[in-house]
Structure formats: structure tokens, C-alpha cells
C-alpha positions as CSV (number, residue, x, y, z in Angstrom):
1,M,-8.1,-20.7,21.9
2,R,-7.5,-16.8,21.8
3,R,-6.5,-16.1,18.4
4,P,-3.1,-14.1,18.9
5,S,-2.3,-10.2,18.0
6,L,0.6,-8.2,16.7
7,V,1.1,-4.8,18.3
8,A,4.1,-4.2,16.7
9,L,6.5,-5.3,13.9
10,L,10.2,-4.7,14.1
11,A,13.0,-5.5,11.5
12,V,15.6,-8.2,11.8
13,T,19.4,-7.7,11.8
14,A,21.8,-10.1,11.0
15,V,25.0,-11.8,11.1
16,L,26.3,-14.8,9.2
17,V,26.0,-17.9,11.4
18,P,26.5,-21.5,9.9
19,A,24.6,-24.1,11.5
20,T,25.2,-27.9,12.0
21,G,23.7,-31.0,11.0
22,A,22.1,-28.9,8.4
23,S,21.8,-28.9,4.4
24,A,23.0,-25.7,2.8
25,V,20.5,-22.7,1.9
26,P,19.4,-23.4,-1.5
27,K,21.6,-20.9,-3.9
28,D,19.2,-21.5,-7.4
29,R,15.2,-21.2,-5.8
30,P,13.8,-19.2,-3.0
31,W,13.5,-20.3,0.7
32,A,12.0,-19.3,4.1
33,T,13.1,-20.2,7.7
34,I,12.2,-19.3,11.0
35,N,15.7,-18.0,12.6
36,V,14.2,-16.5,16.2
37,C,11.6,-17.6,18.1
38,D,10.4,-15.9,21.4
39,T,14.2,-15.2,23.1
40,S,14.9,-13.6,26.3
41,K,15.6,-10.0,24.5
42,K,12.9,-10.4,21.9
43,R,10.0,-11.9,23.9
44,N,7.1,-13.3,22.0
45,A,8.9,-12.1,18.5
46,V,9.1,-14.7,15.6
47,G,12.0,-13.7,13.1
48,I,11.4,-15.0,9.5
49,R,14.6,-15.0,7.1
50,A,14.5,-15.4,3.5
51,G,16.7,-15.9,0.2
52,I,16.1,-14.8,-2.9
53,P,18.2,-15.8,-5.9
54,G,19.5,-13.9,-8.7
55,N,19.1,-14.6,-12.4
56,G,21.8,-12.4,-14.4
57,R,18.9,-10.2,-15.6
58,R,18.2,-6.6,-14.8
59,Q,15.7,-7.1,-12.5
60,R,15.1,-5.7,-9.0
61,M,14.1,-8.6,-6.3
62,Y,11.8,-8.2,-3.7
63,M,10.6,-10.0,-0.5
64,R,6.7,-9.9,1.6
65,F,6.7,-11.6,5.1
66,Q,3.6,-12.7,6.4
67,L,3.4,-14.5,9.8
68,Q,0.8,-17.6,10.0
69,W,-0.6,-19.4,13.5
70,F,-2.0,-22.4,13.3
71,D,-5.7,-22.5,14.4
72,T,-6.3,-25.8,16.0
73,A,-10.1,-25.7,15.5
74,K,-9.7,-25.3,11.5
75,R,-6.9,-27.8,11.9
76,R,-4.7,-25.2,9.7
77,Y,-2.4,-22.5,9.4
78,V,-4.1,-18.9,8.9
79,D,-2.4,-15.4,8.0
80,I,-2.3,-13.1,11.4
81,G,-2.0,-9.5,11.3
82,P,-0.9,-7.5,8.2
83,P,2.0,-8.8,6.0
84,S,5.5,-6.8,5.8
85,T,5.7,-4.3,3.4
86,W,7.7,-5.4,0.0
87,I,11.4,-5.1,1.0
88,R,13.8,-4.7,-2.0
89,A,16.3,-7.4,-1.9
90,G,19.0,-5.8,-4.5
91,S,20.1,-6.6,-7.9
92,A,19.0,-9.9,-9.9
93,R,21.9,-9.3,-12.3
94,R,24.3,-8.5,-9.6
95,L,23.8,-11.0,-6.5
96,K,23.5,-14.8,-6.5
97,L,21.7,-15.1,-3.7
98,A,20.3,-12.3,-1.2
99,Q,19.1,-12.7,2.4
100,R,16.3,-10.5,4.3
101,G,14.4,-11.0,7.0
102,F,11.6,-9.6,9.0
103,T,10.5,-9.9,12.7
104,F,7.2,-9.9,13.8
105,G,6.9,-8.6,17.6
106,G,4.6,-8.0,20.3
107,I,2.5,-11.3,20.2
108,E,0.1,-11.5,23.0
109,D,0.9,-14.1,25.2
110,P,-0.9,-17.3,25.4
111,P,-3.4,-18.4,28.1
112,A,-2.0,-20.6,31.1
113,G,-0.7,-24.0,30.1
114,A,-1.9,-23.0,26.3
115,R,0.5,-22.3,23.2
116,F,0.7,-20.6,19.9
117,K,2.3,-22.3,16.9
118,F,3.9,-20.2,14.0
119,R,5.1,-20.6,10.6
120,G,6.2,-18.0,8.4
121,H,5.0,-17.4,4.5
122,V,6.9,-15.3,1.9
123,S,6.0,-13.8,-1.3
124,F,9.0,-13.2,-3.4
125,Q,9.1,-11.0,-6.8
126,W,11.2,-10.2,-9.8
127,R,10.5,-7.1,-11.3
128,A,12.1,-5.5,-14.4
129,L,11.3,-1.9,-16.1
130,R,9.2,-1.6,-18.9
131,K,8.0,0.9,-21.0
132,V,4.2,1.6,-21.2
133,R,2.8,1.3,-24.6
134,R,-0.9,2.4,-24.5
135,G,-3.0,4.8,-22.4
136,A,-2.1,8.0,-21.0
137,G,1.4,6.8,-19.4
138,R,2.5,5.8,-23.0
139,G,6.3,6.3,-23.5
140,R,6.8,6.0,-19.3
141,V,9.0,3.4,-17.7
142,R,7.6,1.6,-15.1
143,E,8.2,-1.5,-13.0
144,V,6.3,-4.7,-13.6
145,V,6.3,-7.9,-12.1
146,V,7.9,-10.8,-14.3
147,R,8.3,-13.6,-12.0
148,R,6.7,-14.8,-8.8
149,A,7.4,-17.3,-6.0
150,A,6.2,-18.4,-2.4
151,R,7.9,-20.9,0.5
152,V,6.8,-21.5,4.2
153,T,9.3,-21.7,6.0
154,R,11.4,-24.6,6.7
155,G,13.9,-25.8,9.0
156,R,17.6,-27.4,9.7
157,L,19.3,-25.0,6.7
158,R,22.9,-24.0,7.1
159,G,24.1,-20.4,6.1
160,V,20.8,-18.7,7.5
161,R,22.2,-15.2,8.6
162,G,21.0,-13.7,12.2
163,G,19.9,-16.4,14.1
164,K,18.9,-16.2,17.9
165,P,20.8,-18.2,19.0
166,P,23.4,-18.6,16.5
167,R,22.7,-21.6,14.1
168,R,19.2,-21.4,14.5
169,S,17.0,-22.7,11.3
170,D,13.2,-23.7,12.4
171,A,10.2,-24.6,10.4
172,A,7.7,-23.5,13.2
173,C,7.8,-21.7,16.3
174,V,5.9,-22.4,19.5
175,V,5.2,-20.0,22.3
176,E,4.1,-21.0,25.5
177,G,1.7,-19.2,27.9
178,P,2.8,-19.5,31.8
179,A,2.9,-22.8,33.6
180,V,-0.4,-23.8,35.1
181,P,0.1,-23.5,38.7
182,P,-0.7,-26.7,40.5
183,A,-3.9,-27.2,42.6
184,E,-3.7,-26.4,46.3
185,Q,-3.9,-29.1,48.3
186,P,-6.7,-29.0,51.3
187,A,-5.0,-28.5,54.6
188,S,-6.0,-31.6,56.8
């Protein structure tokens, strides 16, 4: 099977939409889900949404999104294309939970009769300002990572913003190639 390639990366615009029959998004730990999967307006696009909890400290929160493809030959998910840049999610002191999203677009069509299965992997960072104590930059303030976390996408979460269609929250996204045309029947 061919490995899909990414041509373009697009940001996700979001609105708050509840999902029925699902558990609420965790407010005390990071989470990730797929909320856009190959829609008519975003053909061959996969949108990943994630949440990062604040901790009441003077820190900034960041997320980075990576699309992964299930390689059937290796029987595991592998990274596809570059990840997003680090996206600032807000103040850990002011926000109890911040949601951000990223859409990977321009995924190549699977061959006829085949399908590609994707999931997301999200890295989280909490960063604080610290004074440099040694070296040439001594006395300057710089941002340092004080905590890290990572999550793969999971489904059935309620309270995820920006789902297409509304209330979407999936662990994986399957993009299918065109149907295989039936073999022509010989004339009798």
C-alpha cells in the first residue's frame, strides 16, 4: 500500500458542541480526539482537537499535533509528514482547560478499494519564565519547559469543540479510496 503524503496544513475553527452518549472531556488531564474526518467540505482532511488543563501557576501552555498513519506492513502507527508548530493554548494560571485544534489536509487519495487509517498524537508542554544563572545570557529571562505530556486520540468525548459533523469525537479516521468497479461481463 502506498504511504499517503500531506500537501497542505490547515488550522481548525471551532464552536462548542456537546456529544450524546459520551463521557465529558477530562478537565484535570490532557486529552486528544479526532473531530473532523474526510468531510465533503474538507475532503481527505483529518482534524485533531485537544485539551490541556491549567494548574493555577504562572506558566504558559502549548500543544503540538502530529498525524499518524496505520502501516499495515509494520502493523503499527507511524508519523506522517511534519507535526504542527507549537501552538500556544493560554495561561495555566487563568484557564482551567484550554482547547485547541489543527487540521491536516491535502492527504492523497487511497488507491481504488483501499483505505487509510489515521490517528492523532498530541504533545503538551507547560512552560515557565526562568532567569538564566550561568553563561553569556546570565541574568536574562527565558522560557523553559517544566512539564510534558502526550496523548493519542480517543473517541466518544462530550464537550469537544468544532466537530464536523457536530458532536464528532473519534479515536481514528478512515479515508477510503474509490470503489472498485465491477468486472465487465463478457457479451454472449
